[in-house]
C-alpha positions as CSV (number, residue, x, y, z in Angstrom):
1,M,0.0,0.0,0.0
2,K,1.4,3.4,-1.0
3,A,2.1,5.9,1.7
4,A,-0.3,8.9,1.6
5,I,1.1,12.2,0.6
6,P,1.1,14.5,3.7
7,G,-0.5,18.0,3.6
8,E,2.7,19.8,4.6
9,M,6.4,19.6,4.2
10,R,9.6,21.0,5.6
11,V,11.5,23.3,3.3
12,A,14.6,25.6,3.6
13,A,14.1,29.3,3.1
14,R,15.6,32.7,3.8
15,E,13.8,36.1,3.6
16,Q,16.9,38.2,3.0
17,Y,20.4,38.0,1.6
18,G,23.1,37.1,4.1
19,D,25.3,34.5,5.6
20,H,24.3,30.9,6.7
21,R,22.4,32.3,9.7
22,T,19.6,33.6,7.4
23,I,18.5,30.0,6.6
24,R,15.3,28.8,8.3
25,I,13.5,25.5,8.1
26,I,9.8,26.3,7.7
27,R,6.6,24.3,7.0
28,K,4.5,24.9,3.9
29,E,1.7,23.2,2.0
30,I,2.9,20.6,-0.5
31,P,2.2,22.1,-4.0
32,E,0.0,20.4,-6.6
33,P,1.8,19.5,-9.8
34,G,0.6,21.2,-12.9
35,P,-0.2,19.4,-16.3
36,Y,3.5,18.8,-17.2
37,D,4.8,18.6,-13.6
38,L,6.2,15.9,-11.4
39,L,5.7,15.9,-7.6
40,V,8.9,14.3,-6.2
41,K,9.4,13.0,-2.8
42,V,13.0,14.0,-2.2
43,E,15.4,11.3,-0.9
44,V,18.6,13.3,-1.1
45,T,19.4,16.9,-2.1
46,A,22.7,18.7,-2.4
47,A,24.1,21.8,-0.7
48,T,26.4,23.6,-3.1
49,A,28.7,26.6,-3.6
50,A,26.2,27.9,-6.1
51,D,23.5,27.7,-3.4
52,S,25.8,29.7,-1.1
53,F,26.2,32.5,-3.7
54,L,22.5,32.7,-4.3
55,R,21.8,32.8,-0.6
56,S,24.1,35.7,-0.1
57,G,23.1,37.4,-3.4
58,T,26.7,37.5,-4.7
59,P,27.9,38.9,-7.0
60,K,25.6,41.8,-6.3
61,F,24.8,42.5,-9.9
62,A,23.1,39.0,-10.0
63,R,20.4,40.6,-7.8
64,I,19.0,42.2,-11.0
65,F,17.7,38.7,-11.7
66,L,17.2,37.4,-8.2
67,G,15.6,40.4,-6.5
68,L,17.3,43.8,-5.8
69,R,16.6,44.2,-2.0
70,K,15.6,40.7,-1.1
71,P,15.2,37.4,-3.0
72,R,12.1,37.1,-5.1
73,N,12.1,33.4,-4.4
74,P,12.9,32.7,-0.7
75,Y,13.6,29.0,-1.1
76,I,16.9,27.3,-1.4
77,G,18.6,24.4,-3.3
78,T,18.7,23.2,-6.9
79,A,20.0,19.6,-7.1
80,F,18.0,16.6,-6.0
81,S,17.2,12.9,-6.3
82,G,13.9,11.2,-5.3
83,T,10.8,9.4,-6.3
84,I,7.8,10.6,-8.3
85,V,4.6,10.4,-6.1
86,K,2.2,12.3,-8.4
87,Q,2.3,13.8,-11.8
88,G,0.3,15.9,-14.3
89,D,-1.9,14.4,-16.9
90,K,0.3,15.7,-19.8
91,V,3.5,14.3,-18.5
92,L,5.3,11.9,-21.1
93,G,8.1,9.5,-20.4
94,F,7.7,9.3,-16.6
95,N,5.5,7.4,-14.2
96,V,4.6,7.5,-10.5
97,D,7.2,5.5,-8.5
98,D,10.0,6.3,-11.0
99,A,13.2,7.3,-9.3
100,V,14.5,10.5,-10.8
101,F,17.2,13.1,-10.4
102,G,17.9,16.6,-11.8
103,E,17.9,20.2,-10.9
104,T,15.2,22.9,-10.3
105,G,17.3,25.7,-11.8
106,L,16.1,29.2,-10.9
107,Y,12.9,27.7,-9.4
108,F,15.1,26.5,-6.5
109,S,13.2,24.7,-3.7
110,A,15.2,21.5,-3.9
111,N,16.2,21.6,-0.2
112,A,12.8,20.3,0.8
113,E,11.0,17.1,1.6
114,Y,8.9,17.4,-1.6
115,L,9.3,19.5,-4.8
116,V,7.5,20.1,-8.1
117,V,9.6,20.1,-11.2
118,D,8.5,20.5,-14.9
119,S,9.1,17.2,-16.6
120,R,10.4,19.0,-19.7
121,E,13.2,20.6,-17.7
122,V,16.4,19.1,-16.3
123,V,15.1,15.8,-14.8
124,C,16.1,12.3,-15.8
125,K,15.3,8.7,-14.6
126,K,17.8,7.5,-12.1
127,P,19.6,4.3,-13.1
128,D,19.7,1.4,-10.6
129,S,23.5,1.6,-10.6
130,L,23.4,5.0,-8.9
131,S,22.4,5.6,-5.3
132,H,20.2,8.6,-4.5
133,E,23.2,10.1,-2.8
134,E,25.3,9.9,-5.9
135,A,22.5,11.0,-8.2
136,A,21.7,14.1,-6.2
137,C,25.3,15.4,-6.9
138,F,25.3,14.8,-10.7
139,S,23.6,18.2,-11.4
140,D,26.2,20.2,-9.5
141,G,29.9,19.4,-9.9
142,P,29.7,16.8,-12.7
143,L,27.3,18.8,-14.9
144,T,29.1,22.1,-14.5
145,S,32.5,20.6,-15.0
146,F,31.4,18.6,-18.0
147,N,30.2,21.9,-19.6
148,F,33.4,23.7,-18.7
149,I,35.9,21.1,-19.8
150,H,34.1,20.0,-23.0
151,H,32.4,23.1,-24.2
152,V,33.5,26.4,-22.5
153,G,37.1,25.3,-22.3
154,E,37.1,23.3,-25.5
155,A,39.5,20.7,-24.1
156,K,40.8,18.0,-26.4
157,Q,42.8,14.9,-26.1
158,G,46.4,15.6,-25.1
159,D,45.8,19.0,-23.5
160,R,47.5,19.9,-20.3
161,I,44.9,21.2,-17.9
162,L,45.2,23.0,-14.5
163,I,42.2,22.5,-12.3
164,N,42.3,25.0,-9.4
165,G,40.3,23.7,-6.4
166,G,40.6,20.0,-7.2
167,A,39.1,18.7,-3.9
168,G,35.7,20.3,-4.2
169,A,32.5,19.1,-5.9
170,L,33.5,20.6,-9.3
171,G,37.2,19.7,-9.0
172,T,36.8,16.0,-8.1
173,A,34.4,15.7,-11.1
174,A,36.6,17.7,-13.5
175,I,39.7,15.6,-12.8
176,Q,37.8,12.5,-13.9
177,I,36.1,14.1,-16.9
178,A,39.4,15.5,-18.2
179,R,41.2,12.1,-17.7
180,A,38.5,10.3,-19.5
181,M,39.2,12.6,-22.5
182,G,42.9,11.8,-22.5
183,C,44.1,15.0,-21.0
184,R,47.0,15.5,-18.6
185,V,45.6,16.8,-15.4
186,V,47.4,19.0,-12.9
187,T,45.3,20.2,-9.8
188,T,45.7,22.3,-6.8
189,S,44.5,21.6,-3.2
190,S,45.9,21.3,0.3
191,K,48.4,18.6,0.9
192,E,46.0,16.5,2.9
193,N,43.8,15.9,-0.2
194,F,46.7,14.9,-2.5
195,A,46.0,11.1,-2.0
196,L,42.3,11.5,-2.9
197,L,43.1,13.6,-6.1
198,K,45.7,11.0,-7.2
199,S,43.1,8.2,-6.8
200,L,40.7,10.2,-9.0
201,G,43.4,10.4,-11.8
202,A,45.3,13.6,-11.2
203,D,48.8,13.4,-12.8
204,E,50.2,16.1,-10.6
205,T,49.0,17.7,-7.4
206,L,50.2,21.2,-6.2
207,D,49.8,22.8,-2.8
208,Y,47.7,26.0,-3.4
209,R,49.3,27.6,-0.4
210,D,52.7,27.6,-2.1
211,D,53.2,31.0,-3.8
212,K,55.6,29.4,-6.3
213,V,52.8,27.3,-7.8
214,F,51.3,30.3,-9.8
215,K,54.6,32.0,-10.5
216,G,56.3,29.1,-12.4
217,V,56.9,28.5,-16.1
218,S,54.5,25.6,-16.5
219,R,52.3,25.9,-19.6
220,Y,48.6,24.9,-19.7
221,D,46.2,24.6,-22.6
222,L,43.4,25.2,-20.2
223,I,43.1,26.6,-16.7
224,Y,39.8,25.8,-15.0
225,D,39.3,27.9,-11.8
226,T,36.5,26.0,-10.1
227,V,36.5,28.3,-7.0
228,G,37.0,31.7,-8.6
229,K,40.2,32.5,-6.6
230,L,42.7,33.2,-9.3
231,D,43.6,36.5,-10.7
232,Y,43.9,36.1,-14.5
233,K,46.5,38.8,-14.8
234,Q,48.8,36.9,-12.4
235,I,48.4,33.6,-14.1
236,K,48.0,34.3,-17.8
237,H,51.7,33.8,-18.4
238,Q,51.1,30.1,-17.6
239,L,48.8,29.6,-20.6
240,T,49.9,28.5,-23.9
241,P,49.7,31.1,-26.7
242,Q,46.1,30.0,-27.5
243,G,45.2,28.8,-24.0
244,R,41.9,29.3,-22.3
245,F,41.1,30.5,-18.7
246,V,37.6,29.5,-17.6
247,S,35.6,29.8,-14.4
248,P,32.0,29.2,-13.3
249,V,32.4,32.0,-10.6
250,L,31.5,35.3,-12.1
251,S,33.5,38.3,-10.8
252,S,34.1,41.7,-12.1
253,N,37.7,40.6,-13.0
254,V,36.5,37.6,-15.0
255,L,33.8,39.7,-16.7
256,W,36.2,42.4,-17.7
257,E,38.9,40.0,-18.9
258,S,36.4,37.9,-20.9
259,L,35.2,41.1,-22.7
260,K,38.8,42.0,-23.6
261,S,39.7,38.5,-24.7
262,A,36.8,38.5,-27.2
263,L,38.7,41.0,-29.3
264,P,40.0,39.3,-32.5
265,F,43.6,40.0,-31.9
266,R,43.6,38.3,-28.4
267,K,44.7,34.7,-28.8
268,K,44.3,33.8,-25.1
269,K,40.7,33.6,-24.0
270,V,38.9,34.1,-20.7
271,R,35.4,32.7,-20.5
272,F,32.5,32.4,-18.0
273,E,29.2,30.7,-18.4
274,A,26.2,29.9,-16.2
275,T,25.7,26.2,-16.9
276,G,22.3,26.2,-15.3
277,M,21.1,28.8,-17.8
278,K,21.6,26.5,-20.8
279,K,18.7,24.9,-22.6
280,P,17.2,21.9,-20.7
281,D,17.7,19.5,-23.7
282,E,21.4,20.4,-23.8
283,L,21.8,19.8,-20.1
284,R,20.0,16.5,-20.3
285,T,22.4,15.5,-23.1
286,Y,25.3,16.3,-20.8
287,L,23.8,14.3,-18.0
288,S,23.4,11.3,-20.4
289,S,27.1,11.5,-21.2
290,L,28.0,11.7,-17.5
291,L,25.9,8.6,-16.8
292,K,27.8,6.7,-19.5
293,L,31.1,7.7,-17.8
294,S,29.7,6.6,-14.5
295,A,28.5,3.3,-16.0
296,G,32.0,2.8,-17.4
297,R,33.5,3.5,-14.0
298,K,35.3,6.6,-15.2
299,L,33.3,8.9,-12.9
300,N,32.9,8.4,-9.2
301,I,31.0,10.7,-6.9
302,H,33.0,11.7,-3.8
303,I,30.8,12.7,-0.9
304,G,32.6,14.3,1.9
305,H,29.9,15.6,4.0
306,R,26.4,14.5,5.1
307,F,23.8,16.6,7.0
308,E,20.1,16.6,7.9
309,L,17.8,19.3,6.7
310,A,17.7,20.8,10.2
311,D,21.4,21.4,9.9
312,L,21.4,23.0,6.5
313,S,22.8,26.2,8.0
314,M,25.8,24.3,9.2
315,A,26.3,22.9,5.7
316,H,26.3,26.4,4.3
317,E,28.7,27.5,7.0
318,L,31.1,24.8,5.9
319,I,30.7,25.7,2.2
320,D,31.5,29.4,3.0
321,T,34.9,28.4,4.5
322,G,36.0,27.2,1.1
323,H,37.2,23.9,2.5
324,K,34.4,21.6,1.5
325,K,35.7,18.2,0.4
326,G,33.9,16.7,-2.5
327,N,30.1,16.9,-2.4
328,C,27.9,17.9,0.5
329,I,24.5,16.3,0.7
330,I,21.3,16.5,2.7
331,N,19.9,13.0,3.3
332,F,16.2,12.5,3.9
333,K,16.2,8.7,3.6
334,E,16.4,8.1,7.3
335,Q,14.1,11.0,8.1
336,N,11.5,9.8,5.6
337,K,11.2,6.4,7.2
């Protein structure tokens, strides 16, 4: 006998921009799915660096889209994995009881016991080979890094790539994605993470706290700054003549350098892209490619931190330190029993 859907759920929200202390766990009515929607009982959701940026409203010019003085949408979280418990009458390709994963994009609300997602957006059936914990992470680090390695950074076999911030959700995925392409991977992290990064396929590991790392004469075809900490002016000498510097963290520095590098006489390129803003069919194609890598044991999800929803503020506090190791998840499976 199927469990009845309750009338209310717990969901993470904040009413203003700020640090982790703005997060509250509130109760609200479970929404009804529209004609094309899926109502998903969430088993696992992720807490990500992107969520942290959105929570704090940084960079500030992003508030043009999010809400100038306070967030238009108070809810938090984008990546999830769970089970369909109800769906609209125009949904195609899914059925109640299907295990699914994906992202809610700018609708947020994934850090909740239940969520509604449009079946035509970034949502896929979860293969049995993936746990809900692993699947919930796919739409963060792996999806973003796949886009930045393959498309934004235009990496190709034989390229030498520097991944700055190798131990985080984006970095651990990027190392494996680049290795699967046949690239030579150099990555930065603290020394205590070297063994992990070597096990994921890194050819070289560098201590980011060593000032000499970014002052050397090493040449890279691609520099992927997963954490947005590098100053392009101080590292561009380490790019090959037609090298690319890419980052998913938009700053005024990256924006200005990307505009300058678009000039036709500039051979070295600086690029930013908001992966979540790409068309859903493109992102589903990327997820399909990632699932193939996973099935071929070329991509493993490293989960470094597990929290309950009530402790989401603590998860964000950890993320804000910049020392999150791998992926950070919010696990409902035990709470839902």
